[in-house]
MOPAC internal coordinates of N, CA, C and O (Angstrom, degrees):
PM7 1SCF
backbone

  N    0.0000 0     0.00 0     0.00 0    0    0    0
  C    1.3723 1     0.00 0     0.00 0    1    0    0
  C    1.4898 1   109.15 1     0.00 0    2    1    0
  O    1.2310 1   119.62 1   -57.05 1    3    2    1
  N    1.3008 1   118.34 1   122.95 1    3    2    1
  C    1.4955 1   120.11 1   177.33 1    5    3    2
  C    1.5279 1   112.76 1   -83.15 1    6    5    3
  O    1.2310 1   121.78 1   -32.58 1    7    6    5
  N    1.2749 1   114.20 1   147.42 1    7    6    5
  C    1.4465 1   122.58 1  -179.79 1    9    7    6
  C    1.5204 1   109.89 1  -103.06 1   10    9    7
  O    1.2310 1   117.95 1   -52.69 1   11   10    9
  N    1.3108 1   121.50 1   127.31 1   11   10    9
  C    1.4096 1   125.18 1  -178.99 1   13   11   10
  C    1.4887 1   109.67 1   -85.73 1   14   13   11
  O    1.2310 1   119.89 1   -34.46 1   15   14   13
  N    1.3087 1   117.81 1   145.54 1   15   14   13
  C    1.4968 1   120.28 1   178.57 1   17   15   14
  C    1.5001 1   112.26 1   -79.79 1   18   17   15
  O    1.2310 1   120.78 1   -35.07 1   19   18   17
  N    1.2744 1   116.11 1   144.93 1   19   18   17
  C    1.4709 1   124.59 1   178.91 1   21   19   18
  C    1.5358 1   107.45 1   -64.03 1   22   21   19
  O    1.2310 1   121.72 1   -38.71 1   23   22   21
  N    1.3784 1   114.31 1   141.29 1   23   22   21
  C    1.4674 1   113.56 1  -178.35 1   25   23   22
  C    1.4874 1   117.51 1   -57.99 1   26   25   23
  O    1.2310 1   118.96 1   152.05 1   27   26   25
  N    1.3043 1   119.58 1   -27.95 1   27   26   25
  C    1.3907 1   121.97 1   178.97 1   29   27   26
  C    1.5974 1   111.11 1   -72.93 1   30   29   27
  O    1.2310 1   120.94 1   150.94 1   31   30   29
  N    1.2631 1   115.80 1   -29.06 1   31   30   29
  C    1.4638 1   122.49 1   172.71 1   33   31   30
  C    1.5074 1   110.21 1   -66.19 1   34   33   31
  O    1.2310 1   121.94 1   134.52 1   35   34   33
  N    1.3095 1   113.88 1   -45.48 1   35   34   33
  C    1.3868 1   120.55 1   178.68 1   37   35   34
  C    1.5066 1   114.72 1   -61.08 1   38   37   35
  O    1.2310 1   121.58 1   137.60 1   39   38   37
  N    1.3235 1   114.58 1   -42.40 1   39   38   37
  C    1.4941 1   122.76 1   179.77 1   41   39   38
  C    1.5388 1   106.99 1   -64.95 1   42   41   39
  O    1.2310 1   118.84 1   133.08 1   43   42   41
  N    1.3343 1   119.82 1   -46.92 1   43   42   41
  C    1.4191 1   123.22 1   178.83 1   45   43   42
  C    1.5854 1   111.62 1   -60.00 1   46   45   43
  O    1.2310 1   120.19 1   139.75 1   47   46   45
  N    1.2679 1   117.24 1   -40.25 1   47   46   45
  C    1.4041 1   121.38 1   178.51 1   49   47   46
  C    1.5634 1   111.97 1   -63.82 1   50   49   47
  O    1.2310 1   122.54 1   140.52 1   51   50   49
  N    1.3031 1   112.74 1   -39.48 1   51   50   49
  C    1.5193 1   119.25 1  -179.72 1   53   51   50
  C    1.5990 1   108.24 1   -68.98 1   54   53   51
  O    1.2310 1   120.91 1   141.27 1   55   54   53
  N    1.3379 1   115.86 1   -38.73 1   55   54   53
  C    1.4308 1   118.28 1   177.08 1   57   55   54
  C    1.4853 1   113.76 1   -65.64 1   58   57   55
  O    1.2310 1   120.63 1   139.25 1   59   58   57
  N    1.3967 1   116.41 1   -40.75 1   59   58   57
  C    1.4661 1   118.20 1   178.33 1   61   59   58
  C    1.4828 1   109.69 1   -67.40 1   62   61   59
  O    1.2310 1   117.87 1   145.94 1   63   62   61
  N    1.2765 1   121.66 1   -34.06 1   63   62   61
  C    1.4201 1   124.87 1  -172.93 1   65   63   62
  C    1.5189 1   111.39 1   -76.46 1   66   65   63
  O    1.2310 1   121.10 1   139.01 1   67   66   65
  N    1.3765 1   115.51 1   -40.99 1   67   66   65
  C    1.4670 1   119.90 1  -174.65 1   69   67   66
  C    1.4729 1   116.49 1  -102.07 1   70   69   67
  O    1.2310 1   120.58 1   136.02 1   71   70   69
  N    1.3041 1   116.50 1   -43.98 1   71   70   69
  C    1.4853 1   119.93 1  -171.11 1   73   71   70
  C    1.5125 1   113.49 1   -86.14 1   74   73   71
  O    1.2310 1   117.81 1   145.26 1   75   74   73
  N    1.2670 1   121.78 1   -34.74 1   75   74   73
  C    1.4861 1   124.56 1  -174.71 1   77   75   74
  C    1.5270 1   106.49 1   -67.06 1   78   77   75
  O    1.2310 1   115.24 1   132.04 1   79   78   77
  N    1.2886 1   126.64 1   -47.96 1   79   78   77
  C    1.4806 1   125.24 1   178.13 1   81   79   78
  C    1.5618 1   110.54 1   -57.47 1   82   81   79
  O    1.2310 1   119.62 1   138.36 1   83   82   81
  N    1.3143 1   118.33 1   -41.64 1   83   82   81
  C    1.4253 1   120.37 1   179.89 1   85   83   82
  C    1.5069 1   110.20 1   -66.13 1   86   85   83
  O    1.2310 1   120.81 1   133.70 1   87   86   85
  N    1.3711 1   116.06 1   -46.30 1   87   86   85
  C    1.5048 1   116.75 1  -179.02 1   89   87   86
  C    1.5538 1   111.79 1   -65.48 1   90   89   87
  O    1.2310 1   120.01 1   150.79 1   91   90   89
  N    1.2871 1   117.59 1   -29.21 1   91   90   89
  C    1.4728 1   122.87 1   174.68 1   93   91   90
  C    1.5256 1   109.07 1   -60.93 1   94   93   91
  O    1.2310 1   122.66 1   130.28 1   95   94   93
  N    1.3634 1   112.51 1   -49.72 1   95   94   93
  C    1.4504 1   119.90 1  -179.53 1   97   95   94
  C    1.4984 1   111.09 1   -60.04 1   98   97   95
  O    1.2310 1   118.69 1   136.18 1   99   98   97
  N    1.3051 1   120.10 1   -43.82 1   99   98   97
  C    1.4500 1   123.33 1   176.12 1  101   99   98
  C    1.5640 1   112.01 1   -60.64 1  102  101   99
  O    1.2310 1   122.80 1   141.50 1  103  102  101
  N    1.3007 1   112.25 1   -38.50 1  103  102  101
  C    1.5114 1   117.47 1  -179.73 1  105  103  102
  C    1.5664 1   111.54 1   -65.86 1  106  105  103
  O    1.2310 1   120.71 1   141.75 1  107  106  105
  N    1.3248 1   116.26 1   -38.25 1  107  106  105
  C    1.4157 1   121.52 1   178.94 1  109  107  106
  C    1.5686 1   108.68 1   -70.17 1  110  109  107
  O    1.2310 1   118.33 1   136.99 1  111  110  109
  N    1.3292 1   120.80 1   -43.01 1  111  110  109
  C    1.4430 1   119.44 1   176.34 1  113  111  110
  C    1.4585 1   114.90 1   -62.97 1  114  113  111
  O    1.2310 1   119.76 1   141.00 1  115  114  113
  N    1.3208 1   118.06 1   -39.00 1  115  114  113
  C    1.4480 1   121.95 1   176.78 1  117  115  114
  C    1.5219 1   111.90 1   -63.32 1  118  117  115
  O    1.2310 1   121.77 1   138.47 1  119  118  117
  N    1.3473 1   114.22 1   -41.53 1  119  118  117
  C    1.4983 1   116.65 1   178.00 1  121  119  118
  C    1.5389 1   111.98 1   -66.69 1  122  121  119
  O    1.2310 1   119.75 1   141.48 1  123  122  121
  N    1.3185 1   118.08 1   -38.52 1  123  122  121
  C    1.4695 1   120.76 1   174.32 1  125  123  122
  C    1.5283 1   111.01 1   -60.42 1  126  125  123
  O    1.2310 1   120.97 1   143.27 1  127  126  125
  N    1.3158 1   115.76 1   -36.73 1  127  126  125
  C    1.4686 1   120.18 1  -175.87 1  129  127  126
  C    1.5411 1   109.26 1   -65.90 1  130  129  127
  O    1.2310 1   120.91 1   136.18 1  131  130  129
  N    1.3598 1   115.86 1   -43.82 1  131  130  129
  C    1.4527 1   122.32 1   178.50 1  133  131  130
  C    1.4941 1   111.25 1   -65.23 1  134  133  131
  O    1.2310 1   119.83 1   139.70 1  135  134  133
  N    1.3236 1   117.94 1   -40.30 1  135  134  133
  C    1.5139 1   122.34 1  -178.40 1  137  135  134
  C    1.5171 1   107.82 1   -70.85 1  138  137  135
  O    1.2310 1   118.71 1   140.43 1  139  138  137
  N    1.3092 1   120.07 1   -39.57 1  139  138  137
  C    1.5142 1   122.54 1  -179.67 1  141  139  138
  C    1.5980 1   110.47 1   -63.34 1  142  141  139
  O    1.2310 1   120.52 1   140.04 1  143  142  141
  N    1.2897 1   116.61 1   -39.96 1  143  142  141
  C    1.5007 1   119.05 1   177.30 1  145  143  142
  C    1.5360 1   109.87 1   -57.83 1  146  145  143
  O    1.2310 1   120.36 1   138.11 1  147  146  145
  N    1.3869 1   116.92 1   -41.89 1  147  146  145
  C    1.4425 1   118.13 1   179.31 1  149  147  146
  C    1.4836 1   115.57 1   -67.16 1  150  149  147
  O    1.2310 1   121.58 1   142.59 1  151  150  149
  N    1.4132 1   114.58 1   -37.41 1  151  150  149
  C    1.4942 1   120.32 1   178.92 1  153  151  150
  C    1.5145 1   109.57 1   -67.86 1  154  153  151
  O    1.2310 1   119.26 1   143.81 1  155  154  153
  N    1.3224 1   119.02 1   -36.19 1  155  154  153
  C    1.4953 1   123.24 1  -173.96 1  157  155  154
  C    1.4948 1   111.50 1   -82.37 1  158  157  155
  O    1.2310 1   119.03 1   174.07 1  159  158  157
  N    1.3593 1   119.46 1    -5.93 1  159  158  157
  C    1.4364 1   121.06 1  -170.34 1  161  159  158
  C    1.5471 1   111.23 1   -61.79 1  162  161  159
  O    1.2310 1   120.88 1   137.73 1  163  162  161
  N    1.3372 1   115.93 1   -42.27 1  163  162  161
  C    1.4734 1   119.37 1  -174.08 1  165  163  162
  C    1.5764 1   110.31 1   -59.78 1  166  165  163
  O    1.2310 1   121.18 1   124.33 1  167  166  165
  N    1.3681 1   115.35 1   -55.67 1  167  166  165
  C    1.4018 1   119.28 1  -177.90 1  169  167  166
  C    1.5430 1   112.72 1   -67.29 1  170  169  167
  O    1.2310 1   121.68 1   141.99 1  171  170  169
  N    1.2989 1   114.38 1   -38.01 1  171  170  169
  C    1.4842 1   120.77 1  -179.25 1  173  171  170
  C    1.5242 1   109.67 1   -63.46 1  174  173  171
  O    1.2310 1   119.66 1   136.41 1  175  174  173
  N    1.3621 1   118.26 1   -43.59 1  175  174  173
  C    1.4656 1   121.07 1   179.60 1  177  175  174
  C    1.6125 1   110.27 1   -63.19 1  178  177  175
  O    1.2310 1   121.83 1   137.11 1  179  178  177
  N    1.3248 1   114.10 1   -42.89 1  179  178  177
  C    1.4403 1   119.53 1  -179.63 1  181  179  178
  C    1.5453 1   110.08 1   -66.14 1  182  181  179
  O    1.2310 1   120.43 1   129.95 1  183  182  181
  N    1.3398 1   116.78 1   -50.05 1  183  182  181
  C    1.4152 1   118.09 1  -176.76 1  185  183  182
  C    1.5598 1   115.77 1   -66.69 1  186  185  183
  O    1.2310 1   119.39 1   141.74 1  187  186  185
  N    1.2777 1   118.76 1   -38.26 1  187  186  185
  C    1.4299 1   124.53 1   176.96 1  189  187  186
  C    1.5103 1   115.17 1   -85.56 1  190  189  187
  O    1.2310 1   120.19 1   168.62 1  191  190  189
  N    1.2658 1   117.25 1   -11.38 1  191  190  189
  C    1.4423 1   120.73 1  -177.03 1  193  191  190
  C    1.4715 1   116.08 1    73.18 1  194  193  191
  O    1.2310 1   121.24 1  -146.83 1  195  194  193
  N    1.3421 1   115.24 1    33.17 1  195  194  193
  C    1.4807 1   119.89 1  -177.64 1  197  195  194
  C    1.5205 1   112.60 1   -84.02 1  198  197  195
  O    1.2310 1   119.24 1   -36.26 1  199  198  197
  N    1.2857 1   119.06 1   143.74 1  199  198  197
  C    1.4536 1   119.50 1   175.75 1  201  199  198
  C    1.5808 1   106.58 1   -88.62 1  202  201  199
  O    1.2310 1   120.87 1    -6.61 1  203  202  201
  N    1.2054 1   115.95 1   173.39 1  203  202  201
  C    1.4503 1   122.19 1  -177.82 1  205  203  202
  C    1.5827 1   107.45 1   -66.07 1  206  205  203
  O    1.2310 1   121.19 1   141.96 1  207  206  205
  N    1.3047 1   115.33 1   -38.04 1  207  206  205
  C    1.4761 1   121.18 1  -179.47 1  209  207  206
  C    1.5160 1   111.70 1   -61.25 1  210  209  207
  O    1.2310 1   122.41 1   131.36 1  211  210  209
  N    1.3407 1   112.99 1   -48.64 1  211  210  209
  C    1.4766 1   119.61 1  -177.82 1  213  211  210
  C    1.5686 1   110.16 1   -65.23 1  214  213  211
  O    1.2310 1   121.24 1   140.05 1  215  214  213
  N    1.3864 1   115.23 1   -39.95 1  215  214  213
  C    1.4533 1   118.06 1   176.54 1  217  215  214
  C    1.4992 1   110.53 1   -61.66 1  218  217  215
  O    1.2310 1   121.12 1   134.75 1  219  218  217
  N    1.3461 1   115.46 1   -45.25 1  219  218  217
  C    1.4594 1   121.37 1   179.44 1  221  219  218
  C    1.5202 1   113.82 1   -58.85 1  222  221  219
  O    1.2310 1   121.04 1   140.66 1  223  222  221
  N    1.3434 1   115.61 1   -39.34 1  223  222  221
  C    1.4533 1   121.89 1   178.76 1  225  223  222
  C    1.5034 1   109.27 1   -65.86 1  226  225  223
  O    1.2310 1   119.78 1   135.49 1  227  226  225
  N    1.3463 1   118.03 1   -44.51 1  227  226  225
  C    1.4162 1   124.94 1  -179.99 1  229  227  226
  C    1.6148 1   109.58 1   -63.29 1  230  229  227
  O    1.2310 1   123.23 1   134.85 1  231  230  229
  N    1.2183 1   111.41 1   -45.15 1  231  230  229
  C    1.5810 1   116.07 1   178.68 1  233  231  230
  C    1.5377 1   109.59 1   -65.84 1  234  233  231
  O    1.2310 1   120.41 1   144.00 1  235  234  233
  N    1.2869 1   116.82 1   -36.00 1  235  234  233
  C    1.4891 1   118.62 1   178.59 1  237  235  234
  C    1.5267 1   112.47 1   -65.09 1  238  237  235
  O    1.2310 1   122.55 1   135.78 1  239  238  237
  N    1.2890 1   112.72 1   -44.22 1  239  238  237
  C    1.5122 1   120.90 1   178.57 1  241  239  238
  C    1.5170 1   108.59 1   -62.69 1  242  241  239
  O    1.2310 1   119.87 1   138.28 1  243  242  241
  N    1.2933 1   117.85 1   -41.72 1  243  242  241
  C    1.4465 1   122.62 1   178.19 1  245  243  242
  C    1.5294 1   106.97 1   -61.04 1  246  245  243
  O    1.2310 1   119.14 1   130.14 1  247  246  245
  N    1.2776 1   119.25 1   -49.86 1  247  246  245
  C    1.5000 1   124.02 1  -176.13 1  249  247  246
  C    1.4753 1   109.20 1   -61.34 1  250  249  247
  O    1.2310 1   118.59 1   135.02 1  251  250  249
  N    1.3198 1   120.30 1   -44.98 1  251  250  249
  C    1.4527 1   125.65 1  -175.29 1  253  251  250
  C    1.4996 1   107.75 1   -63.14 1  254  253  251
  O    1.2310 1   121.49 1   128.16 1  255  254  253
  N    1.3965 1   114.76 1   -51.84 1  255  254  253
  C    1.5273 1   117.36 1  -178.04 1  257  255  254
  C    1.5418 1   110.24 1   -65.20 1  258  257  255
  O    1.2310 1   118.98 1   143.78 1  259  258  257
  N    1.3060 1   119.54 1   -36.22 1  259  258  257
  C    1.4759 1   120.97 1  -179.56 1  261  259  258
  C    1.5930 1   108.33 1   -65.34 1  262  261  259
  O    1.2310 1   122.35 1   138.45 1  263  262  261
  N    1.2978 1   113.10 1   -41.55 1  263  262  261
  C    1.5218 1   119.43 1   176.13 1  265  263  262
  C    1.5402 1   113.88 1   -63.22 1  266  265  263
  O    1.2310 1   121.19 1   134.21 1  267  266  265
  N    1.3098 1   115.33 1   -45.79 1  267  266  265
  C    1.5065 1   116.51 1   177.83 1  269  267  266
  C    1.4240 1   114.25 1   -66.60 1  270  269  267
  O    1.2310 1   118.93 1   143.32 1  271  270  269
  N    1.3300 1   119.65 1   -36.68 1  271  270  269
  C    1.3832 1   117.92 1   179.54 1  273  271  270
  C    1.5648 1   115.72 1   -83.14 1  274  273  271
  O    1.2310 1   121.97 1   170.85 1  275  274  273
  N    1.3451 1   113.84 1    -9.15 1  275  274  273
  C    1.4658 1   120.80 1   178.96 1  277  275  274
  C    1.5018 1   107.53 1   -79.96 1  278  277  275
  O    1.2310 1   119.27 1   143.15 1  279  278  277
  N    1.3693 1   118.99 1   -36.85 1  279  278  277
  C    1.4051 1   121.74 1  -175.86 1  281  279  278
  C    1.4884 1   113.01 1   -55.34 1  282  281  279
  O    1.2310 1   117.79 1   130.30 1  283  282  281
  N    1.3639 1   121.82 1   -49.70 1  283  282  281
  C    1.4273 1   121.60 1  -179.28 1  285  283  282
  C    1.5805 1   112.18 1   -65.88 1  286  285  283
  O    1.2310 1   120.28 1   159.29 1  287  286  285
  N    1.2941 1   117.06 1   -20.71 1  287  286  285
  C    1.4845 1   119.52 1  -178.95 1  289  287  286
  C    1.4559 1   113.42 1   -78.49 1  290  289  287
  O    1.2310 1   119.27 1   170.66 1  291  290  289
  N    1.3471 1   119.00 1    -9.34 1  291  290  289
  C    1.5278 1   122.59 1  -173.72 1  293  291  290
  C    1.5131 1   103.71 1   -91.30 1  294  293  291
  O    1.2310 1   120.10 1   180.00 1  295  294  293

């Protein structure tokens, strides 16, 4: 006699199989975005004529908005 899976177990299996790899990919892309901003800072500051204070303010705003929008995503 075969035992059928409970619907919640089936749903969790589907989430693991389909959603988790996609969310991991999004996490990697978001991390690369943050890293690239740091690498580009030197040339960007020189080309745009930004001071360290202005760059710090922009980075802070980016961090705060990233944090605020990350909370609903969890």
